[in-house]
One Martini backbone bead per residue (centre of mass of N, CA, C, O) as a GRO file, in nm:
protein
   86
    1MET     BB    1  -3.089   0.784  -0.566
    2PRO     BB    2  -2.966   0.630  -0.312
    3ALA     BB    3  -2.901   0.343  -0.169
    4THR     BB    4  -3.032   0.179   0.129
    5VAL     BB    5  -2.861   0.009   0.397
    6ASN     BB    6  -2.802  -0.197   0.638
    7VAL     BB    7  -2.560  -0.347   0.814
    8HIS     BB    8  -2.650  -0.638   0.778
    9GLU     BB    9  -2.683  -0.628   0.471
   10ALA     BB   10  -2.394  -0.536   0.413
   11LYS     BB   11  -2.259  -0.792   0.528
   12THR     BB   12  -2.417  -1.009   0.345
   13GLN     BB   13  -2.386  -0.807   0.059
   14PHE     BB   14  -2.102  -0.684  -0.008
   15SER     BB   15  -2.021  -0.781  -0.292
   16LYS     BB   16  -2.271  -0.665  -0.438
   17LEU     BB   17  -2.232  -0.371  -0.346
   18LEU     BB   18  -1.959  -0.331  -0.479
   19GLU     BB   19  -2.055  -0.376  -0.768
   20ARG     BB   20  -2.255  -0.143  -0.771
   21ALA     BB   21  -2.051   0.079  -0.706
   22HIS     BB   22  -1.862   0.018  -0.949
   23ALA     BB   23  -2.108   0.086  -1.154
   24GLY     BB   24  -2.207   0.385  -0.996
   25GLU     BB   25  -2.345   0.334  -0.740
   26GLU     BB   26  -2.493   0.461  -0.451
   27ILE     BB   27  -2.421   0.355  -0.111
   28ILE     BB   28  -2.602   0.346   0.190
   29VAL     BB   29  -2.512   0.308   0.528
   30ALA     BB   30  -2.709   0.211   0.803
   31LYS     BB   31  -2.737   0.313   1.154
   32ALA     BB   32  -3.009   0.323   1.323
   33GLY     BB   33  -3.135   0.481   1.054
   34LYS     BB   34  -2.854   0.620   0.995
   35PRO     BB   35  -2.626   0.755   0.825
   36TYR     BB   36  -2.274   0.616   0.803
   37ALA     BB   37  -2.211   0.527   0.496
   38ARG     BB   38  -2.025   0.520   0.175
   39LEU     BB   39  -2.055   0.372  -0.147
   40VAL     BB   40  -1.803   0.418  -0.398
   41LYS     BB   41  -1.642   0.485  -0.673
   42LEU     BB   42  -1.331   0.488  -0.772
   43GLU     BB   43  -1.101   0.653  -0.916
   44ASP     BB   44  -0.880   0.638  -1.143
   45PRO     BB   45  -0.561   0.653  -1.146
   46LYS     BB   46  -0.324   0.861  -1.234
   47PRO     BB   47  -0.060   0.862  -1.406
   48VAL     BB   48   0.280   0.875  -1.312
   49ARG     BB   49   0.539   1.062  -1.394
   50ARG     BB   50   0.860   1.017  -1.403
   51GLN     BB   51   1.141   1.184  -1.260
   52PRO     BB   52   1.440   1.206  -1.346
   53GLY     BB   53   1.683   1.279  -1.098
   54GLY     BB   54   1.567   1.290  -0.779
   55TRP     BB   55   1.832   1.165  -0.598
   56PRO     BB   56   2.055   1.343  -0.612
   57GLY     BB   57   2.204   1.391  -0.289
   58LEU     BB   58   2.013   1.213  -0.097
   59ALA     BB   59   2.171   0.900  -0.141
   60ALA     BB   60   2.467   0.942  -0.133
   61ILE     BB   61   2.766   0.750  -0.168
   62PRO     BB   62   3.069   0.765  -0.115
   63ASP     BB   63   3.333   0.612  -0.258
   64GLU     BB   64   3.505   0.572   0.008
   65VAL     BB   65   3.272   0.395   0.127
   66TRP     BB   66   3.177   0.195  -0.094
   67PHE     BB   67   3.502   0.100  -0.167
   68ALA     BB   68   3.571   0.002   0.097
   69PRO     BB   69   3.712  -0.213   0.284
   70LEU     BB   70   3.651  -0.468   0.474
   71PRO     BB   71   3.657  -0.591   0.754
   72ASP     BB   72   3.752  -0.900   0.848
   73ASP     BB   73   3.495  -0.982   1.011
   74GLU     BB   74   3.290  -0.911   0.785
   75LEU     BB   75   3.409  -1.086   0.563
   76ASP     BB   76   3.378  -1.353   0.713
   77ALA     BB   77   3.070  -1.337   0.736
   78TRP     BB   78   3.012  -1.327   0.427
   79GLU     BB   79   3.181  -1.610   0.388
   80GLY     BB   80   3.082  -1.806   0.641
   81LYS     BB   81   3.289  -1.845   0.894
   82TYR     BB   82   3.037  -1.812   1.128
   83SER     BB   83   2.809  -2.038   1.089
   84ASN     BB   84   2.895  -2.236   1.342
   85ILE     BB   85   2.805  -2.060   1.591
   86LEU     BB   86   2.486  -2.098   1.568
   0.00000   0.00000   0.00000
């Protein structure tokens, strides 16, 4: 049978209630005498195996764009030639 606490007790004892829930106990928080929320331990997430090669074609930047020379004004900005403007 799960333990039931009122909202005030849950607020003042939250850390202890979390520890109890993490240990496997189910805690019911009641508001105005009626069950309102439940604290339970979360299951450990299952590790996700990454599938290599999932991005090709989705975010590809064509070589002619990637390796195109920058316009002079952008190149100057990257080289800090406009830093005295601000």
